[in-house]
One Martini backbone bead per residue (centre of mass of N, CA, C, O) as a GRO file, in nm:
protein
  331
    1MET     BB    1   5.021  16.438  -0.772
    2SER     BB    2   4.985  16.162  -0.623
    3ASP     BB    3   4.787  15.911  -0.524
    4GLU     BB    4   4.880  15.908  -0.231
    5GLN     BB    5   4.839  16.210  -0.168
    6THR     BB    6   4.535  16.213  -0.232
    7GLU     BB    7   4.442  16.004  -0.015
    8THR     BB    8   4.542  16.170   0.245
    9GLY     BB    9   4.506  16.503   0.206
   10THR     BB   10   4.817  16.637   0.267
   11GLY     BB   11   5.048  16.598   0.034
   12TRP     BB   12   5.168  16.354   0.183
   13PRO     BB   13   5.308  16.083   0.239
   14GLN     BB   14   5.248  15.777   0.355
   15PRO     BB   15   5.351  15.614   0.604
   16ALA     BB   16   5.530  15.335   0.669
   17GLY     BB   17   5.416  15.052   0.805
   18PRO     BB   18   5.362  14.770   0.927
   19VAL     BB   19   5.367  14.467   0.777
   20ARG     BB   20   5.123  14.241   0.725
   21PRO     BB   21   5.133  13.916   0.715
   22GLY     BB   22   4.926  13.791   0.547
   23GLY     BB   23   4.617  13.779   0.484
   24PRO     BB   24   4.348  13.933   0.513
   25ALA     BB   25   4.198  14.207   0.588
   26GLY     BB   26   4.109  14.211   0.940
   27GLU     BB   27   4.272  13.948   1.005
   28PRO     BB   28   4.410  13.723   1.180
   29ASP     BB   29   4.687  13.558   1.242
   30PRO     BB   30   4.720  13.209   1.219
   31ARG     BB   31   4.972  13.204   1.369
   32PRO     BB   32   5.086  13.103   1.678
   33ASP     BB   33   5.357  13.315   1.684
   34ALA     BB   34   5.200  13.566   1.657
   35PRO     BB   35   5.161  13.881   1.725
   36ASP     BB   36   5.004  14.122   1.874
   37PRO     BB   37   4.839  14.387   1.735
   38ASP     BB   38   4.853  14.579   1.983
   39GLU     BB   39   5.165  14.563   2.023
   40LEU     BB   40   5.236  14.695   1.728
   41SER     BB   41   5.104  14.945   1.815
   42PRO     BB   42   5.192  15.278   1.897
   43LEU     BB   43   4.886  15.352   2.021
   44ALA     BB   44   4.898  15.168   2.243
   45PRO     BB   45   4.832  15.129   2.559
   46GLN     BB   46   5.018  15.167   2.845
   47GLU     BB   47   5.119  15.013   3.127
   48PRO     BB   48   5.168  15.112   3.421
   49VAL     BB   49   5.432  15.161   3.641
   50PRO     BB   50   5.490  15.080   3.943
   51SER     BB   51   5.557  15.237   4.244
   52ASP     BB   52   5.699  15.246   4.557
   53ASP     BB   53   5.528  15.511   4.651
   54GLU     BB   54   5.271  15.382   4.612
   55PRO     BB   55   4.988  15.297   4.731
   56GLY     BB   56   4.947  14.939   4.785
   57VAL     BB   57   5.254  14.883   4.721
   58ALA     BB   58   5.475  14.639   4.748
   59PRO     BB   59   5.782  14.593   4.818
   60VAL     BB   60   6.074  14.464   4.683
   61ASP     BB   61   6.290  14.229   4.763
   62ASP     BB   62   6.621  14.194   4.679
   63GLY     BB   63   6.656  13.902   4.839
   64ALA     BB   64   6.452  13.775   4.664
   65THR     BB   65   6.287  13.490   4.519
   66VAL     BB   66   6.180  13.359   4.200
   67ASP     BB   67   5.963  13.128   4.067
   68LEU     BB   68   5.979  13.056   3.723
   69ALA     BB   69   5.821  12.778   3.701
   70SER     BB   70   5.527  12.921   3.767
   71VAL     BB   71   5.539  13.039   3.485
   72SER     BB   72   5.272  13.068   3.238
   73ARG     BB   73   5.158  13.000   2.912
   74SER     BB   74   4.915  13.049   2.667
   75ALA     BB   75   4.864  12.869   2.364
   76GLU     BB   76   4.574  12.983   2.353
   77PRO     BB   77   4.366  13.176   2.202
   78ASP     BB   78   4.135  13.396   2.215
   79ALA     BB   79   3.861  13.544   2.069
   80SER     BB   80   4.053  13.790   1.951
   81GLY     BB   81   4.346  13.632   1.904
   82ALA     BB   82   4.476  13.668   2.183
   83ARG     BB   83   4.721  13.595   2.408
   84GLN     BB   84   4.741  13.486   2.733
   85VAL     BB   85   4.924  13.588   3.023
   86GLU     BB   86   5.005  13.396   3.301
   87VAL     BB   87   5.087  13.546   3.623
   88PRO     BB   88   5.165  13.443   3.899
   89ALA     BB   89   5.237  13.458   4.211
   90PRO     BB   90   5.513  13.501   4.353
   91VAL     BB   91   5.758  13.317   4.509
   92VAL     BB   92   5.868  13.411   4.825
   93GLU     BB   93   6.200  13.394   4.950
   94SER     BB   94   6.385  13.413   5.219
   95ALA     BB   95   6.710  13.542   5.238
   96LYS     BB   96   6.928  13.374   5.461
   97PRO     BB   97   7.202  13.366   5.619
   98ALA     BB   98   7.418  13.134   5.729
   99GLY     BB   99   7.511  13.054   6.042
  100ARG     BB  100   7.828  13.072   6.222
  101SER     BB  101   8.032  12.914   6.461
  102ARG     BB  102   8.314  13.095   6.563
  103LEU     BB  103   8.631  13.063   6.682
  104SER     BB  104   8.855  13.229   6.820
  105THR     BB  105   9.185  13.251   6.899
  106ALA     BB  106   9.148  13.314   7.200
  107GLY     BB  107   8.958  13.077   7.267
  108VAL     BB  108   9.153  12.849   7.190
  109MET     BB  109   9.377  12.925   7.393
  110ILE     BB  110   9.208  12.896   7.652
  111VAL     BB  111   9.133  12.598   7.621
  112ALA     BB  112   9.427  12.491   7.612
  113LEU     BB  113   9.515  12.599   7.892
  114LEU     BB  114   9.303  12.449   8.061
  115ALA     BB  115   9.385  12.164   7.977
  116LEU     BB  116   9.681  12.184   8.079
  117LEU     BB  117   9.612  12.245   8.374
  118GLY     BB  118   9.454  11.986   8.434
  119PHE     BB  119   9.683  11.786   8.367
  120THR     BB  120   9.886  11.895   8.577
  121LEU     BB  121   9.713  11.840   8.831
  122VAL     BB  122   9.684  11.534   8.797
  123VAL     BB  123   9.986  11.464   8.798
  124GLN     BB  124  10.050  11.590   9.077
  125LEU     BB  125   9.856  11.418   9.248
  126LYS     BB  126   9.976  11.141   9.170
  127THR     BB  127  10.267  11.197   9.264
  128THR     BB  128  10.204  11.282   9.574
  129SER     BB  129  10.005  11.010   9.633
  130THR     BB  130  10.266  10.830   9.557
  131ASP     BB  131  10.421  10.539   9.711
  132PRO     BB  132  10.633  10.290   9.623
  133THR     BB  133  10.681  10.151   9.897
  134LEU     BB  134  10.382  10.138  10.009
  135GLY     BB  135  10.250  10.012   9.749
  136ALA     BB  136  10.415   9.720   9.805
  137THR     BB  137  10.262   9.683  10.064
  138ARG     BB  138  10.100   9.517  10.275
  139GLN     BB  139   9.829   9.544  10.475
  140GLU     BB  140   9.949   9.411  10.730
  141ASP     BB  141  10.205   9.591  10.741
  142LEU     BB  142  10.062   9.863  10.764
  143VAL     BB  143   9.915   9.805  11.029
  144ARG     BB  144  10.171   9.747  11.195
  145ILE     BB  145  10.310  10.018  11.154
  146LEU     BB  146  10.087  10.188  11.280
  147SER     BB  147  10.097  10.049  11.557
  148ASP     BB  148  10.394  10.118  11.617
  149LEU     BB  149  10.362  10.425  11.609
  150ASP     BB  150  10.159  10.439  11.840
  151ALA     BB  151  10.342  10.310  12.053
  152ARG     BB  152  10.568  10.521  12.035
  153GLU     BB  153  10.395  10.760  12.116
  154SER     BB  154  10.317  10.650  12.392
  155ARG     BB  155  10.605  10.639  12.510
  156LEU     BB  156  10.670  10.940  12.475
  157GLN     BB  157  10.443  11.040  12.656
  158GLN     BB  158  10.548  10.899  12.912
  159ASP     BB  159  10.821  11.044  12.920
  160ILE     BB  160  10.706  11.326  12.951
  161ARG     BB  161  10.555  11.278  13.217
  162ALA     BB  162  10.804  11.187  13.381
  163LEU     BB  163  10.962  11.456  13.349
  164GLU     BB  164  10.748  11.636  13.475
  165ASP     BB  165  10.749  11.497  13.754
  166SER     BB  166  11.048  11.549  13.816
  167GLN     BB  167  11.030  11.855  13.804
  168ARG     BB  168  10.827  11.888  14.038
  169GLN     BB  169  11.000  11.745  14.257
  170LEU     BB  170  11.249  11.937  14.240
  171ARG     BB  171  11.045  12.191  14.327
  172SER     BB  172  10.942  12.041  14.620
  173GLY     BB  173  11.140  12.100  14.851
  174GLU     BB  174  11.218  11.833  15.054
  175GLN     BB  175  11.203  11.624  14.797
  176GLY     BB  176  11.420  11.735  14.603
  177ARG     BB  177  11.686  11.587  14.677
  178GLN     BB  178  11.594  11.291  14.643
  179ALA     BB  179  11.489  11.324  14.356
  180ALA     BB  180  11.762  11.404  14.234
  181LEU     BB  181  11.908  11.137  14.296
  182ASP     BB  182  11.718  10.946  14.144
  183GLU     BB  183  11.747  11.079  13.868
  184ALA     BB  184  12.053  11.043  13.841
  185THR     BB  185  12.054  10.734  13.854
  186ARG     BB  186  11.875  10.679  13.610
  187ARG     BB  187  12.051  10.828  13.401
  188ALA     BB  188  12.303  10.657  13.441
  189ASP     BB  189  12.183  10.389  13.349
  190GLU     BB  190  12.102  10.473  13.067
  191LEU     BB  191  12.387  10.564  12.977
  192GLY     BB  192  12.520  10.285  13.026
  193ILE     BB  193  12.358  10.131  12.815
  194LEU     BB  194  12.423  10.312  12.569
  195ALA     BB  195  12.746  10.284  12.617
  196GLY     BB  196  12.801   9.971  12.722
  197THR     BB  197  12.872   9.956  13.056
  198LEU     BB  198  12.595   9.801  13.083
  199PRO     BB  199  12.381   9.571  13.137
  200ALA     BB  200  12.087   9.408  12.975
  201VAL     BB  201  11.727   9.363  13.012
  202GLY     BB  202  11.457   9.220  12.805
  203PRO     BB  203  11.259   9.250  12.562
  204GLY     BB  204  11.309   9.073  12.239
  205LEU     BB  205  11.557   8.989  11.977
  206THR     BB  206  11.665   8.752  11.727
  207VAL     BB  207  11.915   8.780  11.457
  208GLN     BB  208  11.989   8.564  11.180
  209PHE     BB  209  12.273   8.526  10.956
  210SER     BB  210  12.281   8.347  10.645
  211SER     BB  211  12.468   8.227  10.407
  212GLY     BB  212  12.520   8.166  10.059
  213GLY     BB  213  12.647   8.255   9.774
  214LYS     BB  214  12.689   8.505   9.958
  215PRO     BB  215  12.824   8.693  10.177
  216ILE     BB  216  12.795   8.870  10.457
  217SER     BB  217  12.795   9.195  10.475
  218ALA     BB  218  12.862   9.486  10.640
  219GLY     BB  219  12.628   9.651  10.515
  220ARG     BB  220  12.394   9.466  10.606
  221VAL     BB  221  12.444   9.487  10.912
  222LEU     BB  222  12.421   9.794  10.932
  223ASP     BB  223  12.131   9.812  10.830
  224ALA     BB  224  12.009   9.648  11.061
  225VAL     BB  225  12.094   9.838  11.289
  226GLN     BB  226  11.942  10.089  11.185
  227GLU     BB  227  11.659   9.964  11.185
  228LEU     BB  228  11.653   9.899  11.491
  229ARG     BB  229  11.690  10.188  11.590
  230GLY     BB  230  11.434  10.300  11.445
  231ALA     BB  231  11.247  10.077  11.618
  232GLY     BB  232  11.368  10.101  11.937
  233ALA     BB  233  11.640  10.021  12.018
  234GLU     BB  234  11.848   9.992  12.329
  235ALA     BB  235  12.009   9.711  12.288
  236MET     BB  236  12.325   9.559  12.155
  237GLN     BB  237  12.451   9.247  12.004
  238ILE     BB  238  12.720   9.048  11.851
  239SER     BB  239  12.753   8.718  11.708
  240GLY     BB  240  12.932   8.436  11.637
  241GLY     BB  241  13.011   8.104  11.568
  242ASP     BB  242  13.247   8.133  11.813
  243ARG     BB  243  13.103   8.325  12.048
  244ALA     BB  244  13.170   8.595  11.975
  245THR     BB  245  13.130   8.922  12.143
  246VAL     BB  246  12.972   9.247  12.065
  247ARG     BB  247  12.910   9.564  12.143
  248ILE     BB  248  12.656   9.794  12.044
  249ILE     BB  249  12.711  10.126  11.943
  250ALA     BB  250  12.745  10.432  11.804
  251SER     BB  251  13.074  10.366  11.731
  252THR     BB  252  13.033  10.121  11.568
  253PHE     BB  253  13.212   9.907  11.341
  254PHE     BB  254  13.221   9.769  10.997
  255LEU     BB  255  13.393   9.488  10.835
  256ASP     BB  256  13.541   9.313  10.587
  257GLY     BB  257  13.658   8.996  10.577
  258GLU     BB  258  13.788   8.697  10.554
  259ASN     BB  259  13.598   8.447  10.432
  260GLY     BB  260  13.324   8.601  10.538
  261SER     BB  261  13.398   8.784  10.749
  262LEU     BB  262  13.377   8.998  11.053
  263VAL     BB  263  13.455   9.332  11.156
  264VAL     BB  264  13.424   9.432  11.509
  265GLU     BB  265  13.598   9.650  11.668
  266GLY     BB  266  13.855   9.460  11.567
  267ARG     BB  267  13.681   9.198  11.562
  268ARG     BB  268  13.662   8.866  11.463
  269LEU     BB  269  13.388   8.722  11.273
  270VAL     BB  270  13.193   8.436  11.222
  271GLY     BB  271  12.973   8.251  11.073
  272PRO     BB  272  12.701   8.308  11.192
  273PHE     BB  273  12.501   8.596  11.261
  274THR     BB  274  12.402   8.745  11.587
  275ILE     BB  275  12.138   8.955  11.699
  276THR     BB  276  12.087   9.117  12.010
  277VAL     BB  277  11.775   9.271  12.112
  278ILE     BB  278  11.619   9.549  12.281
  279GLY     BB  279  11.259   9.551  12.249
  280ASP     BB  280  11.013   9.561  12.023
  281PRO     BB  281  10.953   9.289  11.837
  282ALA     BB  282  10.737   9.370  11.624
  283THR     BB  283  10.866   9.633  11.525
  284MET     BB  284  11.145   9.519  11.435
  285ARG     BB  285  11.042   9.304  11.238
  286THR     BB  286  10.895   9.496  11.046
  287ALA     BB  287  11.141   9.669  10.965
  288LEU     BB  288  11.300   9.424  10.826
  289ASN     BB  289  11.032   9.336  10.629
  290ILE     BB  290  11.047   9.550  10.437
  291PRO     BB  291  11.028   9.619  10.127
  292GLY     BB  292  11.371   9.639  10.039
  293GLY     BB  293  11.520   9.544  10.274
  294VAL     BB  294  11.720   9.340  10.448
  295VAL     BB  295  11.584   9.068  10.394
  296ALA     BB  296  11.557   9.099  10.086
  297SER     BB  297  11.864   9.132  10.030
  298VAL     BB  298  11.969   8.866  10.147
  299ARG     BB  299  11.780   8.679   9.976
  300GLY     BB  300  11.887   8.789   9.700
  301ASP     BB  301  12.189   8.660   9.771
  302GLY     BB  302  12.100   8.362   9.915
  303GLY     BB  303  12.013   8.411  10.191
  304ASN     BB  304  11.923   8.424  10.552
  305VAL     BB  305  11.649   8.510  10.788
  306THR     BB  306  11.607   8.480  11.144
  307PHE     BB  307  11.368   8.465  11.413
  308GLY     BB  308  11.359   8.547  11.783
  309GLU     BB  309  11.158   8.563  12.045
  310ARG     BB  310  11.193   8.746  12.366
  311GLU     BB  311  11.109   8.804  12.688
  312VAL     BB  312  11.426   8.760  12.774
  313ALA     BB  313  11.683   8.961  12.696
  314GLU     BB  314  12.048   8.946  12.680
  315VAL     BB  315  12.296   9.209  12.736
  316SER     BB  316  12.641   9.142  12.831
  317ALA     BB  317  12.813   9.299  12.672
  318LEU     BB  318  13.101   9.514  12.690
  319HIS     BB  319  13.221   9.848  12.690
  320ALA     BB  320  13.478  10.034  12.685
  321PRO     BB  321  13.568  10.312  12.804
  322ILE     BB  322  13.597  10.638  12.687
  323LYS     BB  323  13.856  10.860  12.659
  324LEU     BB  324  13.844  11.190  12.679
  325GLU     BB  325  14.037  11.463  12.514
  326HIS     BB  326  13.832  11.712  12.395
  327ALA     BB  327  13.574  11.679  12.536
  328ARG     BB  328  13.340  11.906  12.702
  329PRO     BB  329  13.131  12.018  12.917
  330VAL     BB  330  12.868  12.237  12.948
  331SER     BB  331  12.832  12.499  13.206
   0.00000   0.00000   0.00000
């Protein structure tokens, strides 16, 4: 047996353990980075690892973060020569995902459709509430037009009441016959004035057209006649510079003649042309002075239009009665 086997008393060689470097036996290693002797021994007791199921031990959140900068080690060894590692309580920060508000595709489409609908409604309201003709009219002209419409409505209401009174008289026994004769006479006079077979007098207006750079065309005169009819004219006649006069009725036609003349009902008239009309003077004058109307057109061509109000205007020219060949009254 060798000396080693004799020293162990087992007859087997002593197993080789970790060799402690340097220094006399039983003294700690003076190097600062030397490991702890207890940690090198395989017989040193191990510290039990805590389980999540043990009571009093708080589970560790997998989503938590630990601040490693707060962990420090002591570089100075303690009295036994071992260095102590101080591990402070970890700083646990709750990791929460940042929430984002995202609009879905359906939400974006709904918002776009609502915006388009609102824009369409605004455009529609502006389009329907805007009148380019009235928008360019002065406030005084608008007030006068409204007053003329009210006056026309009042006259129509009076006509309705007069017709209702005539109807009641025709149905009222003894006075019915005389009332029927009076009504027939009145209607005949009205129809004679409208047909141009009877002269007429009353308040009215004279409208004179003077040419400038361009002659007064037949279309301009016809437009003036239509505007006057729309404003309530009841009887009209037109005169030329040579005093020739023609009664204007529903069937009257106008043509352009030579050298700026005007042909009315086959009769040639030379300028300036004067229309004498019976009706409400203020209403008819306003109708002709509407922006873009007859007066503006004539003045745009270099001509001029003058008005003259008459308390008693006379329409004396007569139109020959037309013999009807095909039309018959309905019995």
